[in-house]
C-alpha positions in Angstrom: 18.8 12.9 -28.7 15.9 14.9 -30.1 13.7 17.2 -27.9 10.8 14.7 -27.8 13.2 12.0 -26.6 14.8 14.1 -23.8 11.2 15.2 -22.6 10.1 11.7 -22.8 13.2 10.5 -20.7 12.5 13.4 -18.1 8.9 12.5 -17.7 9.7 8.7 -17.2 12.4 9.8 -14.6 9.7 12.0 -12.7 7.1 9.3 -13.0 9.6 6.6 -11.5 10.6 9.0 -8.7 7.2 9.8 -7.8 6.5 6.0 -7.7 9.4 5.4 -5.4 8.4 8.3 -3.2 5.0 7.1 -2.8 6.1 3.5 -1.9 8.5 5.0 0.9 5.6 7.2 2.1 3.4 4.2 2.3 6.0 1.8 3.9 7.3 4.2 6.6 3.7 4.9 7.6 3.2 1.3 8.5 6.9 0.2 9.4 8.3 1.7 11.6 5.6 4.3 12.3 2.7 2.0 12.8 4.6 -0.5 14.7 6.0 2.0 16.9 2.5 3.3 17.6 1.3 -0.1 18.6 4.3 -0.7 21.1 4.0 2.9 22.4 0.3 2.3 23.1 1.0 -1.3 24.5 3.2 0.3 27.0 0.8 3.4 27.9 -2.1 0.8 28.7 0.0 0.2 31.9 -2.0 3.4 33.2 -4.7 1.0 34.0 -2.5 -0.5 36.8 -2.1 3.0 38.2 0.9 5.3 39.1 3.5 2.7 40.0 2.8 0.6 36.9 2.9 3.4 34.4 6.0 5.1 35.9 7.9 1.8 36.1 7.2 1.2 32.3 8.4 4.8 31.4 11.4 4.3 33.4 12.2 1.1 31.6 11.5 2.6 28.0 14.3 5.3 28.7 16.8 3.5 30.9 19.1 2.8 27.7 20.6 5.8 25.9 20.0 3.7 22.7 16.3 4.2 22.9 16.8 7.8 22.2 18.7 7.2 19.0 16.3 4.5 18.0 13.4 7.1 18.5 15.1 9.6 16.2 16.1 7.3 13.6 12.9 5.1 13.3 10.4 7.6 14.5 11.1 11.2 14.1 13.0 11.0 10.6 10.2 8.7 9.0 7.6 11.0 10.6 9.1 14.0 9.1 9.1 12.5 5.6 5.7 10.9 5.9 4.1 14.1 7.1 5.9 16.4 4.4 5.2 14.0 1.5 1.7 13.7 2.7 1.0 17.4 2.3 2.5 17.3 -1.2 0.1 14.6 -2.0 -2.8 16.5 -0.4 -2.3 19.5 -2.6 -1.4 17.7 -5.9 -3.9 14.9 -5.9 -6.6 14.7 -8.2 -9.1 13.3 -5.5 -9.5 16.7 -3.9 -13.1 17.2 -5.4 -15.1 15.0 -3.1 -18.2 17.1 -3.2 -18.4 16.5 -7.2 -17.4 12.8 -7.0 -18.6 11.5 -3.7 -17.7 7.9 -4.1 -16.5 5.9 -1.5 -12.7 6.0 -2.3 -12.8 9.7 -2.5 -14.5 10.2 1.0 -12.0 7.8 2.5 -9.2 9.6 0.9 -10.7 13.1 2.2 -10.9 11.7 5.8 -7.4 10.2 5.5 -5.9 13.7 4.8 -8.3 15.4 7.3 -7.1 12.7 10.1 -3.5 13.3 9.0 -4.0 17.2 9.9 -5.6 16.4 13.1 -3.0 13.7 13.9 0.0 16.0 13.1 -1.6 18.6 15.4 -1.9 16.0 18.3 1.4 14.9 17.9 2.8 18.3 18.3 0.8 18.8 21.4 1.9 15.3 22.6 5.6 15.8 21.9 5.4 19.3 23.6 3.9 17.7 27.0 6.4 14.8 26.9 9.7 15.0 25.2 10.1 18.7 25.0 9.4 18.9 28.8 11.7 16.2 29.5 14.7 17.4 27.3 14.3 20.9 28.7 14.5 19.6 32.1 11.2 21.3 33.0 9.8 18.1 34.9 12.9 17.7 37.1 12.3 18.3 40.9 13.1 16.7 43.9 10.0 14.5 43.8 11.0 13.5 40.1 14.8 13.8 39.9 14.8 11.6 36.5 12.8 14.5 35.1 10.8 11.7 33.3 7.0 12.0 32.6 5.0 10.6 35.5 1.5 9.1 35.9 0.8 12.2 38.3 1.9 14.5 35.6 -0.5 13.3 32.9 -3.3 12.6 35.3 -3.5 16.1 36.6 -3.6 17.4 33.2 -6.3 14.9 32.1 -8.2 15.9 35.2 -7.8 19.6 35.6 -6.8 20.8 32.2 -10.1 20.8 29.9 -8.1 20.7 26.8 -5.8 17.8 27.4 -8.4 15.0 27.6 -10.4 16.4 24.6 -7.3 16.5 22.5 -6.1 13.0 23.3 -9.6 11.8 22.6 -9.7 13.2 19.2 -6.1 12.7 18.5 -6.3 9.0 19.2 -9.6 8.8 17.0 -7.5 10.5 14.1 -4.5 8.0 14.5 -6.9 4.9 14.7 -8.7 6.0 11.3 -5.3 7.2 9.6 -3.4 4.1 10.5 -6.4 1.7 9.9 -7.3 3.1 6.4 -3.5 3.2 5.8 -3.1 -0.3 6.3 -5.5 -1.1 3.3 -4.1 1.5 1.0 -0.6 0.0 2.0 -1.8 -3.4 0.9 -2.8 -2.0 -2.5 0.3 0.2 -2.9 2.3 -2.8 -2.3 0.5 -5.4 -4.4 -0.5 -7.6 -1.4 -4.4 -7.0 -2.3 -5.0 -6.9 -6.3 -8.4 -8.1 -6.9 -11.7 -6.6 -5.7 -12.3 -9.6 -3.2 -8.7 -9.2 -1.6 -9.0 -5.5 -1.4 -12.3 -5.8 0.4 -10.6 -8.2 2.9 -7.8 -5.6 3.2 -10.3 -3.0 4.2 -11.9 -5.2 6.9 -8.3 -5.9 8.3 -7.7 -2.2 8.2 -11.0 -1.5 9.8 -10.2 -4.1 12.7 -6.6 -2.8 13.1 -8.1 0.7 13.7 -10.4 -0.4 16.3 -7.6 -2.1 17.8 -5.5 1.1 18.1 -8.6 2.9 19.1 -9.3 0.4 22.1 -5.7 0.4 23.3 -5.5 4.1 23.0 -8.8 4.9 24.9 -7.9 2.4 27.5 -4.5 4.2 28.2 -6.6 7.4 28.6 -9.2 5.7 31.0 -6.4 4.6 33.1 -5.8 8.2 34.1 -9.3 8.6 35.4 -10.3 5.2 37.0 -8.1 5.6 40.1 -9.6 8.9 41.2 -8.5 12.4 41.1 -4.8 12.7 41.6 -3.0 15.0 43.9 -2.3 18.6 42.6 0.7 18.3 40.4 2.7 21.5 39.6 4.8 21.5 36.5 8.4 22.6 38.0 9.5 24.6 35.0 8.6 25.8 31.6 5.6 27.6 30.0 3.0 25.3 32.1 4.8 26.1 35.5 2.8 28.5 37.8 5.4 31.3 36.6 5.3 30.2 33.0 3.6 31.9 30.0 0.5 29.7 30.1 0.6 28.7 34.1 -1.7 31.4 35.2 -4.3 30.8 32.1 -4.3 27.0 33.3 -5.1 28.0 36.7 -8.0 30.0 35.7 -9.5 27.4 33.4 -8.6 24.4 35.7 -11.5 22.2 36.6 
């Protein structure tokens, strides 16, 4: 086989691998990550019903050990791939120069990448406040023997930690845009919307879906405020406890 033939074969293989990788990246962004986000927010809207409603929903979510395996396989692993390959696309894409070519597609692509960075930071904070605290046993106490996240724990942070509410407001906005815009690009990538008319309809569906995510997310946050200021909740252990690394700082800046 000639050198040119080998080079062409390698190039074809690389192109096919990149094509498959993009397909998987697009797919896992919607299924299962997008589906999980909808189910997660649907559960969290229970905050509107108050402490007992939310705490009951959380207990039901984690009462089966299968749920932990499901989250690892269908959320964490796809998230790692989606975020990792998303970073790769960000730094290798030919759509980076939005200031030189400020068309709508490039602007949407820029905001898709920016929202991805914001969403990733938000997820790190969210996972730290929830799953890390639970897995390390930092929320376990006589008042909360299960050690799971409670309405009082989150409400206290929302009311008295000035960073928490702001982080969730912008994090949910980033998630709504990223997933909403992702729906329209998913439809293009998978050949669901081919012509200009169908792609325009796909963008409208994506916009409506993003608004749906935004409304659910903000409704869940509002549920921590509409029932009045919660009693003081002290995180029993970990860096946010009174004796922890950030505990004294939180006490000083608490509203």
